[in-house]
N, CA, C and O atoms as CSV, one atom per row, in Angstrom:
chain,resi,resn,atom,element,x,y,z
A,1,MET,N,N,-131.939,5.633,6.205
A,1,MET,CA,C,-132.706,6.211,5.122
A,1,MET,C,C,-133.994,5.599,4.856
A,1,MET,O,O,-134.910,6.326,4.470
A,2,LYS,N,N,-134.208,4.177,5.037
A,2,LYS,CA,C,-135.340,3.636,4.818
A,2,LYS,C,C,-136.531,3.975,5.778
A,2,LYS,O,O,-137.728,3.974,5.488
A,3,ARG,N,N,-135.859,4.313,7.169
A,3,ARG,CA,C,-136.610,4.684,7.970
A,3,ARG,C,C,-137.265,6.129,7.671
A,3,ARG,O,O,-138.457,6.321,7.909
A,4,LEU,N,N,-136.464,7.097,7.158
A,4,LEU,CA,C,-136.784,8.434,6.917
A,4,LEU,C,C,-137.752,8.398,5.953
A,4,LEU,O,O,-138.674,9.214,5.948
A,5,LEU,N,N,-137.613,7.369,4.981
A,5,LEU,CA,C,-138.729,7.345,3.854
A,5,LEU,C,C,-139.960,6.873,4.360
A,5,LEU,O,O,-141.014,7.375,3.971
A,6,ALA,N,N,-139.928,5.773,5.357
A,6,ALA,CA,C,-141.169,5.177,5.848
A,6,ALA,C,C,-142.059,6.325,6.583
A,6,ALA,O,O,-143.258,6.525,6.384
A,7,VAL,N,N,-141.193,7.051,7.494
A,7,VAL,CA,C,-141.868,8.195,8.110
A,7,VAL,C,C,-142.477,9.395,7.379
A,7,VAL,O,O,-143.421,10.064,7.800
A,8,MET,N,N,-141.720,9.607,6.063
A,8,MET,CA,C,-142.377,10.569,5.292
A,8,MET,C,C,-143.438,10.138,4.478
A,8,MET,O,O,-144.274,10.898,3.989
A,9,GLY,N,N,-143.402,8.833,4.321
A,9,GLY,CA,C,-144.658,8.298,3.596
A,9,GLY,C,C,-145.745,8.163,4.205
A,9,GLY,O,O,-146.813,8.343,3.619
A,10,ILE,N,N,-145.669,7.783,5.644
A,10,ILE,CA,C,-146.682,7.921,6.563
A,10,ILE,C,C,-147.340,9.443,6.752
A,10,ILE,O,O,-148.530,9.757,6.747
A,11,THR,N,N,-146.380,10.121,6.888
A,11,THR,CA,C,-146.922,11.766,7.083
A,11,THR,C,C,-147.490,12.239,6.153
A,11,THR,O,O,-148.245,13.190,6.357
A,12,VAL,N,N,-147.305,11.719,4.823
A,12,VAL,CA,C,-148.148,12.192,3.557
A,12,VAL,C,C,-149.583,11.386,3.614
A,12,VAL,O,O,-150.698,11.877,3.433
A,13,ALA,N,N,-149.277,10.108,3.895
A,13,ALA,CA,C,-150.745,9.370,3.919
A,13,ALA,C,C,-151.598,9.963,4.950
A,13,ALA,O,O,-152.802,10.011,4.699
A,14,LEU,N,N,-151.178,10.421,6.067
A,14,LEU,CA,C,-152.008,11.014,7.224
A,14,LEU,C,C,-152.571,12.402,6.746
A,14,LEU,O,O,-153.766,12.682,6.843
A,15,ALA,N,N,-151.656,13.222,6.242
A,15,ALA,CA,C,-152.224,14.433,5.695
A,15,ALA,C,C,-153.066,14.433,4.789
A,15,ALA,O,O,-153.738,15.450,4.620
A,16,ALA,N,N,-153.242,13.369,4.019
A,16,ALA,CA,C,-154.315,13.031,2.892
A,16,ALA,C,C,-155.413,12.736,3.653
A,16,ALA,O,O,-156.435,12.947,3.001
A,17,CYS,N,N,-155.664,12.277,4.922
A,17,CYS,CA,C,-156.859,11.970,5.701
A,17,CYS,C,C,-157.401,13.030,6.475
A,17,CYS,O,O,-158.316,12.839,7.276
A,18,GLY,N,N,-156.803,14.300,6.246
A,18,GLY,CA,C,-157.480,15.382,6.995
A,18,GLY,C,C,-158.600,15.870,6.394
A,18,GLY,O,O,-158.831,15.481,5.249
A,19,PRO,N,N,-159.401,16.695,6.954
A,19,PRO,CA,C,-160.709,17.412,6.393
A,19,PRO,C,C,-160.178,17.797,5.144
A,19,PRO,O,O,-159.003,18.031,4.863
A,20,ARG,N,N,-161.249,17.837,4.379
A,20,ARG,CA,C,-161.172,18.115,2.941
A,20,ARG,C,C,-161.727,19.816,2.757
A,20,ARG,O,O,-162.715,20.201,3.383
A,21,PRO,N,N,-161.154,20.502,2.066
A,21,PRO,CA,C,-161.734,21.910,1.875
A,21,PRO,C,C,-162.915,21.869,1.139
A,21,PRO,O,O,-163.055,20.969,0.312
A,22,GLN,N,N,-163.911,22.818,1.332
A,22,GLN,CA,C,-165.229,22.979,0.615
A,22,GLN,C,C,-165.100,23.652,-0.763
A,22,GLN,O,O,-165.692,24.687,-1.070
A,23,VAL,N,N,-164.239,22.940,-1.589
A,23,VAL,CA,C,-163.977,23.409,-2.829
A,23,VAL,C,C,-165.152,23.134,-3.893
A,23,VAL,O,O,-165.615,22.004,-4.047
A,24,GLY,N,N,-165.527,24.078,-4.502
A,24,GLY,CA,C,-166.648,24.046,-5.432
A,24,GLY,C,C,-168.021,24.101,-4.813
A,24,GLY,O,O,-168.967,24.337,-5.564
A,25,TYR,N,N,-168.270,23.880,-3.327
A,25,TYR,CA,C,-169.639,24.035,-2.790
A,25,TYR,C,C,-170.089,25.634,-2.715
A,25,TYR,O,O,-169.289,26.566,-2.619
A,26,PRO,N,N,-171.393,25.746,-2.771
A,26,PRO,CA,C,-171.799,27.080,-2.482
A,26,PRO,C,C,-171.360,27.699,-0.979
A,26,PRO,O,O,-171.129,26.875,-0.094
A,27,LEU,N,N,-171.264,28.849,-0.734
A,27,LEU,CA,C,-171.320,29.531,0.488
A,27,LEU,C,C,-172.469,29.004,1.151
A,27,LEU,O,O,-173.554,28.856,0.589
A,28,PRO,N,N,-172.206,28.683,2.496
A,28,PRO,CA,C,-173.168,28.131,3.558
A,28,PRO,C,C,-174.284,29.269,3.700
A,28,PRO,O,O,-175.442,28.938,3.958
A,29,LYS,N,N,-173.924,30.637,3.529
A,29,LYS,CA,C,-174.754,31.633,3.660
A,29,LYS,C,C,-175.815,31.827,2.570
A,29,LYS,O,O,-176.938,32.314,2.707
A,30,ASP,N,N,-175.230,31.344,1.448
A,30,ASP,CA,C,-176.183,31.310,0.282
A,30,ASP,C,C,-177.167,30.328,0.247
A,30,ASP,O,O,-178.285,30.558,-0.215
A,31,VAL,N,N,-176.771,29.046,0.785
A,31,VAL,CA,C,-177.857,28.014,0.939
A,31,VAL,C,C,-178.696,28.382,1.927
A,31,VAL,O,O,-179.899,28.203,1.736
A,32,GLN,N,N,-178.273,28.930,3.095
A,32,GLN,CA,C,-179.301,29.182,4.131
A,32,GLN,C,C,-180.193,30.213,3.596
A,32,GLN,O,O,-181.393,30.042,3.809
A,33,ALA,N,N,-179.836,31.234,2.953
A,33,ALA,CA,C,-180.740,32.236,2.448
A,33,ALA,C,C,-181.873,31.426,1.511
A,33,ALA,O,O,-183.063,31.728,1.603
A,34,MET,N,N,-181.460,30.494,0.705
A,34,MET,CA,C,-182.291,29.957,-0.088
A,34,MET,C,C,-183.534,29.328,0.616
A,34,MET,O,O,-184.597,29.184,0.012
A,35,VAL,N,N,-183.347,28.939,1.990
A,35,VAL,CA,C,-184.194,27.991,2.697
A,35,VAL,C,C,-184.841,29.061,3.825
A,35,VAL,O,O,-185.508,28.599,4.750
A,36,GLU,N,N,-184.644,30.340,3.723
A,36,GLU,CA,C,-185.263,31.212,4.619
A,36,GLU,C,C,-186.727,31.253,4.661
A,36,GLU,O,O,-187.315,31.423,3.593
A,37,ARG,N,N,-187.445,31.113,5.818
A,37,ARG,CA,C,-188.761,30.894,6.001
A,37,ARG,C,C,-189.714,32.191,5.467
A,37,ARG,O,O,-189.501,33.372,5.742
A,38,LYS,N,N,-190.569,31.786,4.822
A,38,LYS,CA,C,-191.310,33.233,4.560
A,38,LYS,C,C,-191.842,33.926,5.835
A,38,LYS,O,O,-192.222,33.243,6.786
A,39,PRO,N,N,-191.872,35.297,5.863
A,39,PRO,CA,C,-192.248,35.933,6.916
A,39,PRO,C,C,-193.825,35.644,7.245
A,39,PRO,O,O,-194.648,35.736,6.334
A,40,ALA,N,N,-194.149,35.356,8.331
A,40,ALA,CA,C,-195.527,35.243,8.837
A,40,ALA,C,C,-196.328,36.307,8.766
A,40,ALA,O,O,-195.855,37.252,9.398
A,41,PRO,N,N,-197.556,36.582,8.151
A,41,PRO,CA,C,-198.581,37.613,8.337
A,41,PRO,C,C,-198.971,37.653,9.588
A,41,PRO,O,O,-198.871,36.650,10.294
A,42,THR,N,N,-199.437,38.733,10.019
A,42,THR,CA,C,-200.150,39.203,11.351
A,42,THR,C,C,-201.560,39.643,10.846
A,42,THR,O,O,-201.796,40.025,9.700
A,43,GLU,N,N,-202.487,39.533,11.887
A,43,GLU,CA,C,-203.782,39.919,11.660
A,43,GLU,C,C,-204.194,41.426,11.301
A,43,GLU,O,O,-205.182,41.834,10.690
A,44,ASP,N,N,-203.180,42.087,11.844
A,44,ASP,CA,C,-203.499,43.730,11.650
A,44,ASP,C,C,-203.208,44.042,10.120
A,44,ASP,O,O,-203.493,45.145,9.653
A,45,ILE,N,N,-202.657,43.080,9.384
A,45,ILE,CA,C,-202.420,43.386,7.724
A,45,ILE,C,C,-204.008,43.670,7.331
A,45,ILE,O,O,-204.326,44.565,6.548
A,46,LEU,N,N,-204.814,42.925,7.878
A,46,LEU,CA,C,-206.155,42.804,7.111
A,46,LEU,C,C,-207.001,44.316,7.438
A,46,LEU,O,O,-207.922,44.702,6.718
A,47,THR,N,N,-206.557,45.007,8.533
A,47,THR,CA,C,-207.197,46.343,8.939
A,47,THR,C,C,-206.538,47.416,8.863
A,47,THR,O,O,-207.147,48.483,8.780
A,48,ASP,N,N,-205.285,47.379,8.875
A,48,ASP,CA,C,-204.249,48.316,8.894
A,48,ASP,C,C,-203.541,48.587,7.597
A,48,ASP,O,O,-202.626,47.825,7.285
A,49,PRO,N,N,-203.879,49.646,6.756
A,49,PRO,CA,C,-202.984,49.766,5.699
A,49,PRO,C,C,-201.460,49.853,5.603
A,49,PRO,O,O,-200.759,49.314,4.747
A,50,ALA,N,N,-201.090,50.570,6.553
A,50,ALA,CA,C,-199.604,50.678,6.926
A,50,ALA,C,C,-199.061,49.307,7.409
A,50,ALA,O,O,-197.887,49.052,7.142
A,51,ALA,N,N,-199.787,48.418,8.080
A,51,ALA,CA,C,-199.036,47.225,8.400
A,51,ALA,C,C,-199.266,46.296,7.343
A,51,ALA,O,O,-198.487,45.343,7.315
A,52,SER,N,N,-200.233,46.352,6.386
A,52,SER,CA,C,-200.395,45.657,5.176
A,52,SER,C,C,-198.980,46.128,4.272
A,52,SER,O,O,-198.215,45.334,3.724
A,53,ALA,N,N,-198.874,47.367,4.273
A,53,ALA,CA,C,-197.737,47.674,3.461
A,53,ALA,C,C,-196.511,47.378,3.785
A,53,ALA,O,O,-195.773,47.087,2.843
A,54,ARG,N,N,-195.939,47.361,5.151
A,54,ARG,CA,C,-194.815,46.927,6.033
A,54,ARG,C,C,-194.756,45.597,5.348
A,54,ARG,O,O,-193.785,45.374,4.624
A,55,TYR,N,N,-195.796,44.581,5.512
A,55,TYR,CA,C,-195.677,43.417,5.334
A,55,TYR,C,C,-195.425,42.953,3.781
A,55,TYR,O,O,-194.630,42.048,3.528
A,56,ASN,N,N,-196.128,43.608,2.806
A,56,ASN,CA,C,-195.850,43.543,1.586
A,56,ASN,C,C,-194.154,43.784,1.368
A,56,ASN,O,O,-193.448,43.099,0.627
A,57,ALA,N,N,-193.708,44.905,2.187
A,57,ALA,CA,C,-192.274,45.221,1.817
A,57,ALA,C,C,-191.319,44.182,2.197
A,57,ALA,O,O,-190.293,43.928,1.566
A,58,THR,N,N,-191.759,43.519,3.399
A,58,THR,CA,C,-191.113,42.346,3.923
A,58,THR,C,C,-190.945,41.138,3.212
A,58,THR,O,O,-189.990,40.361,3.219
A,59,ILE,N,N,-192.273,41.082,2.447
A,59,ILE,CA,C,-192.284,39.889,1.447
A,59,ILE,C,C,-191.497,40.127,0.403
A,59,ILE,O,O,-190.722,39.221,0.098
A,60,GLU,N,N,-191.486,41.203,-0.291
A,60,GLU,CA,C,-190.660,41.362,-1.320
A,60,GLU,C,C,-189.192,41.355,-0.896
A,60,GLU,O,O,-188.374,40.730,-1.572
A,61,ALA,N,N,-188.834,42.020,0.188
A,61,ALA,CA,C,-187.208,41.670,0.388
A,61,ALA,C,C,-186.891,40.076,0.586
A,61,ALA,O,O,-185.843,39.632,0.118
A,62,TRP,N,N,-187.706,39.305,1.208
A,62,TRP,CA,C,-187.727,37.976,1.425
A,62,TRP,C,C,-187.544,37.396,0.144
A,62,TRP,O,O,-186.738,36.480,-0.012
A,63,GLY,N,N,-188.266,37.880,-0.843
A,63,GLY,CA,C,-188.293,37.120,-2.236
A,63,GLY,C,C,-186.932,37.607,-2.900
A,63,GLY,O,O,-186.327,36.809,-3.616
A,64,ASP,N,N,-186.477,38.760,-2.712
A,64,ASP,CA,C,-185.299,39.209,-3.594
A,64,ASP,C,C,-184.037,38.332,-3.062
A,64,ASP,O,O,-183.180,37.852,-3.805
A,65,ARG,N,N,-184.073,38.195,-1.527
A,65,ARG,CA,C,-182.975,37.465,-1.121
A,65,ARG,C,C,-182.780,35.962,-1.275
A,65,ARG,O,O,-181.705,35.364,-1.240
A,66,ILE,N,N,-183.839,35.518,-1.427
A,66,ILE,CA,C,-184.125,34.078,-1.821
A,66,ILE,C,C,-183.544,33.922,-3.628
A,66,ILE,O,O,-182.702,33.138,-4.064
A,67,SER,N,N,-184.217,34.801,-4.263
A,67,SER,CA,C,-183.652,34.964,-5.638
A,67,SER,C,C,-182.205,35.294,-5.926
A,67,SER,O,O,-181.580,34.739,-6.829
A,68,SER,N,N,-181.662,36.272,-5.081
A,68,SER,CA,C,-180.340,36.482,-5.195
A,68,SER,C,C,-179.544,35.425,-4.836
A,68,SER,O,O,-178.525,35.263,-5.508
A,69,ALA,N,N,-179.811,34.523,-3.765
A,69,ALA,CA,C,-179.066,33.467,-3.069
A,69,ALA,C,C,-179.336,32.166,-4.165
A,69,ALA,O,O,-178.429,31.354,-4.349
A,70,ALA,N,N,-180.296,32.068,-4.685
A,70,ALA,CA,C,-180.593,31.037,-5.656
A,70,ALA,C,C,-179.821,31.237,-7.126
A,70,ALA,O,O,-179.357,30.373,-7.870
A,71,GLY,N,N,-179.846,32.490,-7.255
A,71,GLY,CA,C,-178.898,32.676,-8.547
A,71,GLY,C,C,-177.364,32.604,-8.256
A,71,GLY,O,O,-176.610,32.428,-9.213
A,72,ILE,N,N,-176.846,32.730,-6.977
A,72,ILE,CA,C,-175.499,32.651,-6.751
A,72,ILE,C,C,-175.223,31.086,-6.870
A,72,ILE,O,O,-174.302,30.674,-7.575
A,73,VAL,N,N,-175.951,30.340,-6.243
A,73,VAL,CA,C,-175.941,28.878,-6.206
A,73,VAL,C,C,-175.905,28.272,-7.604
A,73,VAL,O,O,-175.193,27.345,-7.989
A,74,CYS,N,N,-176.881,29.026,-8.344
A,74,CYS,CA,C,-177.115,28.348,-9.776
A,74,CYS,C,C,-175.995,28.501,-10.503
A,74,CYS,O,O,-175.517,27.598,-11.189
A,75,ARG,N,N,-175.444,29.818,-10.377
A,75,ARG,CA,C,-174.227,30.236,-11.286
A,75,ARG,C,C,-172.932,29.377,-10.660
A,75,ARG,O,O,-171.953,29.211,-11.387
A,76,ASN,N,N,-172.938,28.936,-9.557
A,76,ASN,CA,C,-171.885,28.215,-8.798
A,76,ASN,C,C,-171.773,26.804,-9.330
A,76,ASN,O,O,-170.669,26.296,-9.524
A,77,LEU,N,N,-173.012,26.109,-9.589
A,77,LEU,CA,C,-173.312,24.862,-10.241
A,77,LEU,C,C,-172.911,24.837,-11.673
A,77,LEU,O,O,-172.352,23.817,-12.076
A,78,ILE,N,N,-173.138,25.901,-12.562
A,78,ILE,CA,C,-172.713,25.989,-13.982
A,78,ILE,C,C,-171.398,26.101,-13.892
A,78,ILE,O,O,-170.795,25.415,-14.717
A,79,SER,N,N,-170.729,26.746,-13.157
A,79,SER,CA,C,-169.283,27.053,-13.181
A,79,SER,C,C,-168.712,25.588,-13.060
A,79,SER,O,O,-167.680,25.280,-13.655
A,80,GLN,N,N,-169.389,24.714,-12.296
A,80,GLN,CA,C,-168.921,23.236,-11.759
A,80,GLN,C,C,-169.004,22.397,-13.188
A,80,GLN,O,O,-168.341,21.363,-13.264
A,81,GLY,N,N,-169.712,22.770,-14.194
A,81,GLY,CA,C,-170.183,21.886,-15.361
A,81,GLY,C,C,-171.628,21.420,-15.356
A,81,GLY,O,O,-171.980,20.554,-16.157
A,82,MET,N,N,-172.410,21.910,-14.563
A,82,MET,CA,C,-173.762,21.527,-14.613
A,82,MET,C,C,-174.524,22.040,-15.845
A,82,MET,O,O,-174.557,23.253,-16.049
A,83,ALA,N,N,-175.102,21.234,-16.627
A,83,ALA,CA,C,-175.556,21.571,-17.960
A,83,ALA,C,C,-177.219,21.667,-17.926
A,83,ALA,O,O,-177.868,20.923,-17.191
A,84,GLY,N,N,-177.783,22.555,-18.705
A,84,GLY,CA,C,-179.339,22.530,-18.715
A,84,GLY,C,C,-179.999,23.250,-17.771
A,84,GLY,O,O,-181.133,23.022,-17.349
A,85,VAL,N,N,-179.151,24.258,-17.401
A,85,VAL,CA,C,-179.854,25.218,-16.259
A,85,VAL,C,C,-179.577,26.620,-16.604
A,85,VAL,O,O,-178.416,26.980,-16.802
A,86,ASN,N,N,-180.689,27.534,-16.700
A,86,ASN,CA,C,-180.400,28.879,-17.090
A,86,ASN,C,C,-180.561,29.511,-15.593
A,86,ASN,O,O,-181.398,29.110,-14.784
A,87,CYS,N,N,-179.705,30.474,-15.373
A,87,CYS,CA,C,-179.460,31.128,-14.173
A,87,CYS,C,C,-179.598,32.570,-14.489
A,87,CYS,O,O,-179.066,33.028,-15.500
A,88,PRO,N,N,-180.254,33.277,-13.713
A,88,PRO,CA,C,-180.655,34.807,-13.575
A,88,PRO,C,C,-179.255,35.301,-13.530
A,88,PRO,O,O,-178.332,34.734,-12.946
A,89,ALA,N,N,-179.170,36.601,-14.314
A,89,ALA,CA,C,-177.982,37.490,-14.270
A,89,ALA,C,C,-177.836,38.006,-12.873
A,89,ALA,O,O,-178.712,38.088,-12.012
A,90,LYS,N,N,-176.576,38.340,-12.802
A,90,LYS,CA,C,-176.119,39.119,-11.511
A,90,LYS,C,C,-176.905,40.337,-11.228
A,90,LYS,O,O,-176.640,41.029,-10.244
């Protein structure tokens, strides 16, 4: 009986040493989106109105992705008890 209890105790102790789930952390995709590099401009945006318009649309979409991801991470931190932060609405 003592041996069984010892084996069970060791099993429980080893199980506690396993990898911990990422409870409470923001999703990696949201963190990655927050650090996405700004799209680099090309020289043709100086002379081609269509290229300039495409670049402006690309920059707007980039900014929207970053803002959305930052809002998700911000709301996640507030749900964990962080105070003094105002997050954008969904």
